[in-house]
PDB file with one MODEL, atoms N, CA, C and O in Angstrom:
MODEL        1
ATOM      1  N   MET A   1       1.272  -1.157   0.140  1.00  0.00           N
ATOM      2  CA  MET A   1       0.073   0.113  -0.460  1.00  0.00           C
ATOM      3  C   MET A   1       0.992   1.143   0.166  1.00  0.00           C
ATOM      4  O   MET A   1       0.535   2.246  -0.134  1.00  0.00           O
ATOM      5  N   VAL A   2       1.886   1.249   0.770  1.00  0.00           N
ATOM      6  CA  VAL A   2       2.704   2.570   0.820  1.00  0.00           C
ATOM      7  C   VAL A   2       3.743   2.870  -0.211  1.00  0.00           C
ATOM      8  O   VAL A   2       4.194   3.987  -0.468  1.00  0.00           O
ATOM      9  N   ASP A   3       4.134   1.497  -0.884  1.00  0.00           N
ATOM     10  CA  ASP A   3       4.973   1.655  -2.237  1.00  0.00           C
ATOM     11  C   ASP A   3       3.611   1.920  -3.689  1.00  0.00           C
ATOM     12  O   ASP A   3       4.061   1.957  -4.835  1.00  0.00           O
ATOM     13  N   THR A   4       2.492   2.036  -3.547  1.00  0.00           N
ATOM     14  CA  THR A   4       1.529   2.490  -4.448  1.00  0.00           C
ATOM     15  C   THR A   4       1.587   3.755  -4.042  1.00  0.00           C
ATOM     16  O   THR A   4       1.969   4.458  -4.977  1.00  0.00           O
ATOM     17  N   VAL A   5       1.320   4.554  -2.780  1.00  0.00           N
ATOM     18  CA  VAL A   5       1.234   6.206  -2.673  1.00  0.00           C
ATOM     19  C   VAL A   5       2.224   6.433  -2.707  1.00  0.00           C
ATOM     20  O   VAL A   5       2.215   7.664  -2.722  1.00  0.00           O
ATOM     21  N   ARG A   6       3.424   6.055  -2.739  1.00  0.00           N
ATOM     22  CA  ARG A   6       4.775   6.265  -2.875  1.00  0.00           C
ATOM     23  C   ARG A   6       4.762   6.487  -4.464  1.00  0.00           C
ATOM     24  O   ARG A   6       5.270   7.513  -4.913  1.00  0.00           O
ATOM     25  N   ILE A   7       4.198   5.555  -5.302  1.00  0.00           N
ATOM     26  CA  ILE A   7       4.513   5.726  -6.666  1.00  0.00           C
ATOM     27  C   ILE A   7       3.495   6.757  -7.423  1.00  0.00           C
ATOM     28  O   ILE A   7       3.726   7.080  -8.589  1.00  0.00           O
ATOM     29  N   TYR A   8       2.501   7.200  -6.804  1.00  0.00           N
ATOM     30  CA  TYR A   8       1.868   8.327  -6.961  1.00  0.00           C
ATOM     31  C   TYR A   8       1.904   9.376  -6.748  1.00  0.00           C
ATOM     32  O   TYR A   8       1.164  10.202  -7.282  1.00  0.00           O
ATOM     33  N   ILE A   9       2.843   9.647  -5.844  1.00  0.00           N
ATOM     34  CA  ILE A   9       3.205  10.751  -4.904  1.00  0.00           C
ATOM     35  C   ILE A   9       4.256  11.304  -6.252  1.00  0.00           C
ATOM     36  O   ILE A   9       4.271  12.431  -6.746  1.00  0.00           O
ATOM     37  N   GLU A  10       5.132  10.056  -6.653  1.00  0.00           N
ATOM     38  CA  GLU A  10       6.407  10.506  -7.684  1.00  0.00           C
ATOM     39  C   GLU A  10       5.945  10.828  -8.787  1.00  0.00           C
ATOM     40  O   GLU A  10       6.462  11.770  -9.387  1.00  0.00           O
ATOM     41  N   ALA A  11       4.654  10.001  -9.441  1.00  0.00           N
ATOM     42  CA  ALA A  11       4.255  10.460 -10.622  1.00  0.00           C
ATOM     43  C   ALA A  11       3.706  11.842 -10.711  1.00  0.00           C
ATOM     44  O   ALA A  11       3.994  12.537 -11.684  1.00  0.00           O
ATOM     45  N   THR A  12       2.631  12.463  -9.389  1.00  0.00           N
ATOM     46  CA  THR A  12       2.696  13.798  -9.729  1.00  0.00           C
ATOM     47  C   THR A  12       3.547  14.820  -9.727  1.00  0.00           C
ATOM     48  O   THR A  12       3.453  15.906 -10.299  1.00  0.00           O
ATOM     49  N   VAL A  13       4.580  14.294  -8.883  1.00  0.00           N
ATOM     50  CA  VAL A  13       5.850  15.277  -9.390  1.00  0.00           C
ATOM     51  C   VAL A  13       6.578  15.427 -10.497  1.00  0.00           C
ATOM     52  O   VAL A  13       7.105  16.434 -10.971  1.00  0.00           O
ATOM     53  N   ALA A  14       6.557  14.559 -10.780  1.00  0.00           N
ATOM     54  CA  ALA A  14       6.656  14.251 -12.037  1.00  0.00           C
ATOM     55  C   ALA A  14       6.277  15.171 -13.035  1.00  0.00           C
ATOM     56  O   ALA A  14       6.993  15.984 -13.619  1.00  0.00           O
ATOM     57  N   VAL A  15       5.156  14.968 -13.156  1.00  0.00           N
ATOM     58  CA  VAL A  15       4.217  15.831 -13.831  1.00  0.00           C
ATOM     59  C   VAL A  15       4.212  16.948 -13.809  1.00  0.00           C
ATOM     60  O   VAL A  15       4.316  17.549 -14.878  1.00  0.00           O
ATOM     61  N   ALA A  16       4.070  17.780 -12.383  1.00  0.00           N
ATOM     62  CA  ALA A  16       3.876  19.180 -11.674  1.00  0.00           C
ATOM     63  C   ALA A  16       5.524  19.312 -12.826  1.00  0.00           C
ATOM     64  O   ALA A  16       5.446  19.644 -14.009  1.00  0.00           O
ATOM     65  N   THR A  17       6.596  19.038 -12.265  1.00  0.00           N
ATOM     66  CA  THR A  17       7.531  19.081 -12.994  1.00  0.00           C
ATOM     67  C   THR A  17       7.573  19.221 -14.871  1.00  0.00           C
ATOM     68  O   THR A  17       8.238  20.109 -15.405  1.00  0.00           O
ATOM     69  N   MET A  18       7.129  18.666 -15.315  1.00  0.00           N
ATOM     70  CA  MET A  18       6.857  18.361 -16.494  1.00  0.00           C
ATOM     71  C   MET A  18       6.317  19.946 -16.779  1.00  0.00           C
ATOM     72  O   MET A  18       6.969  20.896 -17.213  1.00  0.00           O
ATOM     73  N   ALA A  19       4.972  19.889 -16.400  1.00  0.00           N
ATOM     74  CA  ALA A  19       4.235  20.841 -16.745  1.00  0.00           C
ATOM     75  C   ALA A  19       4.792  22.523 -16.544  1.00  0.00           C
ATOM     76  O   ALA A  19       4.481  23.422 -17.325  1.00  0.00           O
ATOM     77  N   THR A  20       5.845  22.740 -15.084  1.00  0.00           N
ATOM     78  CA  THR A  20       6.220  24.083 -15.037  1.00  0.00           C
ATOM     79  C   THR A  20       7.434  24.243 -15.816  1.00  0.00           C
ATOM     80  O   THR A  20       8.007  25.332 -15.761  1.00  0.00           O
ATOM     81  N   LEU A  21       7.893  23.334 -16.514  1.00  0.00           N
ATOM     82  CA  LEU A  21       8.820  23.512 -17.154  1.00  0.00           C
ATOM     83  C   LEU A  21       8.326  24.264 -18.697  1.00  0.00           C
ATOM     84  O   LEU A  21       8.682  25.343 -19.169  1.00  0.00           O
ATOM     85  N   GLY A  22       7.408  23.267 -19.226  1.00  0.00           N
ATOM     86  CA  GLY A  22       6.827  23.446 -19.893  1.00  0.00           C
ATOM     87  C   GLY A  22       6.218  25.090 -20.234  1.00  0.00           C
ATOM     88  O   GLY A  22       6.511  25.866 -21.144  1.00  0.00           O
ATOM     89  N   VAL A  23       5.281  25.215 -19.109  1.00  0.00           N
ATOM     90  CA  VAL A  23       4.682  26.450 -18.733  1.00  0.00           C
ATOM     91  C   VAL A  23       6.091  27.823 -18.950  1.00  0.00           C
ATOM     92  O   VAL A  23       6.151  28.891 -19.559  1.00  0.00           O
ATOM     93  N   VAL A  24       6.814  27.221 -18.282  1.00  0.00           N
ATOM     94  CA  VAL A  24       8.354  28.686 -18.233  1.00  0.00           C
ATOM     95  C   VAL A  24       8.677  28.537 -19.570  1.00  0.00           C
ATOM     96  O   VAL A  24       8.942  29.611 -20.112  1.00  0.00           O
ATOM     97  N   SER A  25       8.759  27.345 -20.439  1.00  0.00           N
ATOM     98  CA  SER A  25       9.565  27.615 -21.417  1.00  0.00           C
ATOM     99  C   SER A  25       8.381  28.256 -22.467  1.00  0.00           C
ATOM    100  O   SER A  25       8.806  29.259 -23.041  1.00  0.00           O
ATOM    101  N   GLY A  26       7.200  27.941 -22.781  1.00  0.00           N
ATOM    102  CA  GLY A  26       6.269  28.769 -22.976  1.00  0.00           C
ATOM    103  C   GLY A  26       5.958  29.824 -23.517  1.00  0.00           C
ATOM    104  O   GLY A  26       5.695  30.186 -24.664  1.00  0.00           O
ATOM    105  N   PHE A  27       6.076  30.634 -21.754  1.00  0.00           N
ATOM    106  CA  PHE A  27       6.049  32.050 -21.481  1.00  0.00           C
ATOM    107  C   PHE A  27       7.329  32.701 -22.025  1.00  0.00           C
ATOM    108  O   PHE A  27       7.244  33.863 -22.422  1.00  0.00           O
ATOM    109  N   ALA A  28       8.717  31.945 -22.091  1.00  0.00           N
ATOM    110  CA  ALA A  28       9.705  32.018 -22.442  1.00  0.00           C
ATOM    111  C   ALA A  28       9.867  32.999 -24.177  1.00  0.00           C
ATOM    112  O   ALA A  28      10.176  34.125 -24.567  1.00  0.00           O
ATOM    113  N   ALA A  29       9.461  31.787 -24.696  1.00  0.00           N
ATOM    114  CA  ALA A  29       9.400  31.598 -26.392  1.00  0.00           C
ATOM    115  C   ALA A  29       7.874  32.867 -26.854  1.00  0.00           C
ATOM    116  O   ALA A  29       7.791  33.257 -28.019  1.00  0.00           O
ATOM    117  N   PHE A  30       6.842  33.339 -25.801  1.00  0.00           N
ATOM    118  CA  PHE A  30       6.305  33.945 -26.171  1.00  0.00           C
ATOM    119  C   PHE A  30       6.719  35.568 -26.127  1.00  0.00           C
ATOM    120  O   PHE A  30       6.398  36.505 -26.858  1.00  0.00           O
ATOM    121  N   ALA A  31       7.459  35.492 -25.101  1.00  0.00           N
ATOM    122  CA  ALA A  31       8.102  36.722 -24.612  1.00  0.00           C
ATOM    123  C   ALA A  31       9.128  37.025 -25.446  1.00  0.00           C
ATOM    124  O   ALA A  31       9.338  38.233 -25.562  1.00  0.00           O
ATOM    125  N   LEU A  32       9.877  36.247 -26.102  1.00  0.00           N
ATOM    126  CA  LEU A  32      10.836  36.446 -27.024  1.00  0.00           C
ATOM    127  C   LEU A  32      10.234  37.072 -28.646  1.00  0.00           C
ATOM    128  O   LEU A  32      10.463  38.074 -29.324  1.00  0.00           O
ATOM    129  N   THR A  33       9.352  35.840 -28.779  1.00  0.00           N
ATOM    130  CA  THR A  33       9.176  36.349 -30.355  1.00  0.00           C
ATOM    131  C   THR A  33       7.737  36.656 -30.460  1.00  0.00           C
ATOM    132  O   THR A  33       7.533  37.141 -31.573  1.00  0.00           O
ATOM    133  N   GLY A  34       6.676  36.576 -29.778  1.00  0.00           N
ATOM    134  CA  GLY A  34       4.781  37.165 -29.712  1.00  0.00           C
ATOM    135  C   GLY A  34       3.840  36.138 -30.629  1.00  0.00           C
ATOM    136  O   GLY A  34       2.669  36.366 -30.934  1.00  0.00           O
ATOM    137  N   ASP A  35       4.641  34.904 -31.018  1.00  0.00           N
ATOM    138  CA  ASP A  35       4.167  33.947 -31.959  1.00  0.00           C
ATOM    139  C   ASP A  35       3.281  33.237 -30.247  1.00  0.00           C
ATOM    140  O   ASP A  35       3.828  33.028 -29.164  1.00  0.00           O
ATOM    141  N   ARG A  36       1.570  33.003 -30.697  1.00  0.00           N
ATOM    142  CA  ARG A  36       1.408  31.946 -29.888  1.00  0.00           C
ATOM    143  C   ARG A  36       1.152  30.650 -30.333  1.00  0.00           C
ATOM    144  O   ARG A  36       0.555  29.821 -29.646  1.00  0.00           O
ATOM    145  N   ALA A  37       1.742  30.361 -31.882  1.00  0.00           N
ATOM    146  CA  ALA A  37       1.750  29.072 -31.992  1.00  0.00           C
ATOM    147  C   ALA A  37       2.919  28.367 -31.191  1.00  0.00           C
ATOM    148  O   ALA A  37       2.822  27.601 -30.232  1.00  0.00           O
ATOM    149  N   LEU A  38       4.089  28.847 -31.862  1.00  0.00           N
ATOM    150  CA  LEU A  38       5.138  28.897 -31.328  1.00  0.00           C
ATOM    151  C   LEU A  38       5.957  28.891 -29.535  1.00  0.00           C
ATOM    152  O   LEU A  38       7.035  28.449 -29.139  1.00  0.00           O
ATOM    153  N   ALA A  39       5.101  29.427 -29.009  1.00  0.00           N
ATOM    154  CA  ALA A  39       5.085  29.344 -27.835  1.00  0.00           C
ATOM    155  C   ALA A  39       4.259  27.971 -27.751  1.00  0.00           C
ATOM    156  O   ALA A  39       4.894  26.937 -27.544  1.00  0.00           O
ATOM    157  N   PHE A  40       3.355  27.939 -27.850  1.00  0.00           N
ATOM    158  CA  PHE A  40       2.773  26.333 -27.715  1.00  0.00           C
ATOM    159  C   PHE A  40       3.511  25.311 -28.084  1.00  0.00           C
ATOM    160  O   PHE A  40       3.646  24.499 -27.169  1.00  0.00           O
ATOM    161  N   GLY A  41       4.098  25.001 -29.163  1.00  0.00           N
ATOM    162  CA  GLY A  41       4.909  24.264 -29.812  1.00  0.00           C
ATOM    163  C   GLY A  41       6.667  24.067 -28.919  1.00  0.00           C
ATOM    164  O   GLY A  41       7.469  23.135 -28.862  1.00  0.00           O
ATOM    165  N   VAL A  42       6.650  25.087 -28.506  1.00  0.00           N
ATOM    166  CA  VAL A  42       8.114  25.293 -27.693  1.00  0.00           C
ATOM    167  C   VAL A  42       7.499  24.625 -26.134  1.00  0.00           C
ATOM    168  O   VAL A  42       8.337  23.886 -25.619  1.00  0.00           O
ATOM    169  N   ALA A  43       6.318  24.751 -25.397  1.00  0.00           N
ATOM    170  CA  ALA A  43       6.192  24.354 -24.106  1.00  0.00           C
ATOM    171  C   ALA A  43       5.358  23.011 -24.426  1.00  0.00           C
ATOM    172  O   ALA A  43       4.993  22.383 -23.432  1.00  0.00           O
ATOM    173  N   ALA A  44       5.127  22.666 -25.268  1.00  0.00           N
ATOM    174  CA  ALA A  44       4.837  20.708 -25.991  1.00  0.00           C
ATOM    175  C   ALA A  44       5.761  20.025 -25.950  1.00  0.00           C
ATOM    176  O   ALA A  44       5.812  18.896 -25.462  1.00  0.00           O
ATOM    177  N   ALA A  45       7.145  21.000 -26.779  1.00  0.00           N
ATOM    178  CA  ALA A  45       8.672  19.915 -26.720  1.00  0.00           C
ATOM    179  C   ALA A  45       9.004  20.112 -25.304  1.00  0.00           C
ATOM    180  O   ALA A  45       9.298  19.121 -24.636  1.00  0.00           O
ATOM    181  N   ALA A  46       8.993  20.991 -24.901  1.00  0.00           N
ATOM    182  CA  ALA A  46       9.488  20.911 -23.244  1.00  0.00           C
ATOM    183  C   ALA A  46       9.116  20.005 -22.564  1.00  0.00           C
ATOM    184  O   ALA A  46       9.811  19.233 -21.903  1.00  0.00           O
ATOM    185  N   PHE A  47       7.632  20.044 -22.714  1.00  0.00           N
ATOM    186  CA  PHE A  47       7.027  18.768 -21.266  1.00  0.00           C
ATOM    187  C   PHE A  47       7.647  17.584 -21.947  1.00  0.00           C
ATOM    188  O   PHE A  47       8.170  16.753 -21.205  1.00  0.00           O
ATOM    189  N   LEU A  48       7.677  17.341 -23.452  1.00  0.00           N
ATOM    190  CA  LEU A  48       7.623  15.858 -23.847  1.00  0.00           C
ATOM    191  C   LEU A  48       9.123  15.743 -23.685  1.00  0.00           C
ATOM    192  O   LEU A  48       9.380  14.701 -23.082  1.00  0.00           O
ATOM    193  N   VAL A  49      10.211  16.432 -24.003  1.00  0.00           N
ATOM    194  CA  VAL A  49      11.337  16.237 -23.708  1.00  0.00           C
ATOM    195  C   VAL A  49      11.610  16.024 -21.910  1.00  0.00           C
ATOM    196  O   VAL A  49      12.156  15.059 -21.376  1.00  0.00           O
ATOM    197  N   THR A  50      11.114  17.089 -21.326  1.00  0.00           N
ATOM    198  CA  THR A  50      11.529  16.818 -19.836  1.00  0.00           C
ATOM    199  C   THR A  50      10.361  15.556 -19.331  1.00  0.00           C
ATOM    200  O   THR A  50      10.113  15.546 -18.126  1.00  0.00           O
ATOM    201  N   GLY A  51       9.679  14.551 -20.176  1.00  0.00           N
ATOM    202  CA  GLY A  51       9.178  13.383 -19.608  1.00  0.00           C
ATOM    203  C   GLY A  51       9.946  12.588 -20.155  1.00  0.00           C
ATOM    204  O   GLY A  51      10.028  11.528 -19.534  1.00  0.00           O
ATOM    205  N   ILE A  52      10.708  12.659 -21.296  1.00  0.00           N
ATOM    206  CA  ILE A  52      11.604  11.379 -21.654  1.00  0.00           C
ATOM    207  C   ILE A  52      12.698  11.625 -20.810  1.00  0.00           C
ATOM    208  O   ILE A  52      13.421  10.653 -20.587  1.00  0.00           O
ATOM    209  N   VAL A  53      13.000  12.735 -20.269  1.00  0.00           N
ATOM    210  CA  VAL A  53      14.585  12.807 -19.610  1.00  0.00           C
ATOM    211  C   VAL A  53      14.681  11.505 -18.274  1.00  0.00           C
ATOM    212  O   VAL A  53      15.507  10.689 -17.864  1.00  0.00           O
ATOM    213  N   LEU A  54      12.972  12.037 -17.890  1.00  0.00           N
ATOM    214  CA  LEU A  54      12.703  11.919 -16.222  1.00  0.00           C
ATOM    215  C   LEU A  54      12.599  10.159 -16.484  1.00  0.00           C
ATOM    216  O   LEU A  54      13.333   9.343 -15.927  1.00  0.00           O
ATOM    217  N   THR A  55      11.729   9.899 -17.262  1.00  0.00           N
ATOM    218  CA  THR A  55      11.725   8.364 -17.587  1.00  0.00           C
ATOM    219  C   THR A  55      12.984   7.390 -18.296  1.00  0.00           C
ATOM    220  O   THR A  55      13.020   6.164 -18.393  1.00  0.00           O
ATOM    221  N   VAL A  56      13.779   8.197 -18.652  1.00  0.00           N
ATOM    222  CA  VAL A  56      15.271   7.357 -18.514  1.00  0.00           C
ATOM    223  C   VAL A  56      15.381   7.170 -17.867  1.00  0.00           C
ATOM    224  O   VAL A  56      15.396   6.021 -17.424  1.00  0.00           O
ATOM    225  N   ARG A  57      15.617   8.622 -17.040  1.00  0.00           N
ATOM    226  CA  ARG A  57      16.421   8.543 -15.471  1.00  0.00           C
ATOM    227  C   ARG A  57      15.956   7.322 -14.431  1.00  0.00           C
ATOM    228  O   ARG A  57      16.575   6.521 -13.730  1.00  0.00           O
ATOM    229  N   GLN A  58      14.472   7.607 -14.705  1.00  0.00           N
ATOM    230  CA  GLN A  58      13.776   6.226 -13.576  1.00  0.00           C
ATOM    231  C   GLN A  58      14.116   4.792 -14.244  1.00  0.00           C
ATOM    232  O   GLN A  58      14.328   3.938 -13.383  1.00  0.00           O
ATOM    233  N   TRP A  59      14.204   4.385 -15.403  1.00  0.00           N
ATOM    234  CA  TRP A  59      14.657   3.212 -16.201  1.00  0.00           C
ATOM    235  C   TRP A  59      15.929   3.270 -15.580  1.00  0.00           C
ATOM    236  O   TRP A  59      15.952   2.510 -14.612  1.00  0.00           O
ATOM    237  N   ARG A  60      17.268   4.027 -15.803  1.00  0.00           N
ATOM    238  CA  ARG A  60      18.228   3.655 -15.450  1.00  0.00           C
ATOM    239  C   ARG A  60      18.621   3.443 -13.867  1.00  0.00           C
ATOM    240  O   ARG A  60      19.493   2.645 -13.521  1.00  0.00           O
ATOM    241  N   LEU A  61      17.992   4.125 -13.099  1.00  0.00           N
ATOM    242  CA  LEU A  61      17.400   3.583 -12.195  1.00  0.00           C
ATOM    243  C   LEU A  61      17.438   2.320 -11.446  1.00  0.00           C
ATOM    244  O   LEU A  61      18.225   1.975 -10.564  1.00  0.00           O
ATOM    245  N   THR A  62      16.291   1.598 -12.035  1.00  0.00           N
ATOM    246  CA  THR A  62      15.485   0.500 -11.973  1.00  0.00           C
ATOM    247  C   THR A  62      16.482  -0.900 -12.146  1.00  0.00           C
ATOM    248  O   THR A  62      16.367  -1.944 -11.504  1.00  0.00           O
ATOM    249  N   GLN A  63      17.662  -0.539 -13.392  1.00  0.00           N
ATOM    250  CA  GLN A  63      18.214  -1.662 -13.955  1.00  0.00           C
ATOM    251  C   GLN A  63      19.142  -1.975 -12.789  1.00  0.00           C
ATOM    252  O   GLN A  63      19.423  -1.116 -11.953  1.00  0.00           O
ATOM    253  N   THR A  64      19.676  -3.384 -12.741  1.00  0.00           N
ATOM    254  CA  THR A  64      20.558  -3.799 -11.554  1.00  0.00           C
ATOM    255  C   THR A  64      22.040  -3.910 -12.487  1.00  0.00           C
ATOM    256  O   THR A  64      22.099  -4.134 -13.696  1.00  0.00           O
ATOM    257  N   PRO A  65      23.123  -3.698 -11.611  1.00  0.00           N
ATOM    258  CA  PRO A  65      24.066  -3.581 -12.132  1.00  0.00           C
ATOM    259  C   PRO A  65      24.406  -5.043 -12.344  1.00  0.00           C
ATOM    260  O   PRO A  65      23.912  -5.994 -11.738  1.00  0.00           O
ATOM    261  N   PRO A  66      25.616  -5.089 -13.596  1.00  0.00           N
ATOM    262  CA  PRO A  66      25.781  -6.255 -13.979  1.00  0.00           C
ATOM    263  C   PRO A  66      26.696  -7.028 -12.621  1.00  0.00           C
ATOM    264  O   PRO A  66      27.375  -6.490 -11.747  1.00  0.00           O
ATOM    265  N   PRO A  67      26.537  -7.790 -12.749  1.00  0.00           N
ATOM    266  CA  PRO A  67      27.768  -8.989 -11.979  1.00  0.00           C
ATOM    267  C   PRO A  67      29.122  -8.820 -11.687  1.00  0.00           C
ATOM    268  O   PRO A  67      29.796  -9.014 -12.698  1.00  0.00           O
ATOM    269  N   PRO A  68      29.627  -8.604 -10.943  1.00  0.00           N
ATOM    270  CA  PRO A  68      31.394  -8.742 -11.184  1.00  0.00           C
ATOM    271  C   PRO A  68      32.437  -9.395 -11.941  1.00  0.00           C
ATOM    272  O   PRO A  68      33.085 -10.098 -11.167  1.00  0.00           O
ATOM    273  N   ALA A  69      32.915  -9.470 -13.223  1.00  0.00           N
ATOM    274  CA  ALA A  69      33.492 -10.495 -13.939  1.00  0.00           C
ATOM    275  C   ALA A  69      34.303 -11.125 -13.115  1.00  0.00           C
ATOM    276  O   ALA A  69      34.623 -12.175 -13.672  1.00  0.00           O
ATOM    277  N   ASP A  70      34.804 -11.040 -12.082  1.00  0.00           N
ATOM    278  CA  ASP A  70      36.252 -11.878 -11.885  1.00  0.00           C
ATOM    279  C   ASP A  70      35.760 -11.527 -10.187  1.00  0.00           C
ATOM    280  O   ASP A  70      35.847 -10.402  -9.695  1.00  0.00           O
ATOM    281  N   PRO A  71      35.150 -12.957  -9.330  1.00  0.00           N
ATOM    282  CA  PRO A  71      34.667 -12.536  -8.127  1.00  0.00           C
ATOM    283  C   PRO A  71      35.612 -12.765  -7.202  1.00  0.00           C
ATOM    284  O   PRO A  71      36.237 -13.826  -7.169  1.00  0.00           O
ATOM    285  N   PRO A  72      35.818 -11.707  -6.298  1.00  0.00           N
ATOM    286  CA  PRO A  72      36.784 -11.617  -5.720  1.00  0.00           C
ATOM    287  C   PRO A  72      36.769 -12.757  -4.473  1.00  0.00           C
ATOM    288  O   PRO A  72      35.834 -13.425  -4.031  1.00  0.00           O
ATOM    289  N   ASN A  73      38.064 -12.705  -4.124  1.00  0.00           N
ATOM    290  CA  ASN A  73      38.687 -14.546  -3.516  1.00  0.00           C
ATOM    291  C   ASN A  73      38.542 -13.942  -1.837  1.00  0.00           C
ATOM    292  O   ASN A  73      38.813 -14.680  -0.890  1.00  0.00           O
TER     293      ASN A  73
ENDMDL
END
């Protein structure tokens, strides 16, 4: 039960991080260019790239390290 709650909390934090970075980058793009379509595209791209980075990071953390080639004596 506790593990399930922890997973939901971590997912919520990840989505909040993705949304925050997307919104901030979208506002920055709009401030620099004044183009709403470009700002939306930048926000969507930042959201997706952040999601990919967090997914790869989580995947790498869950991988077990390979066994040592030569066991110690």
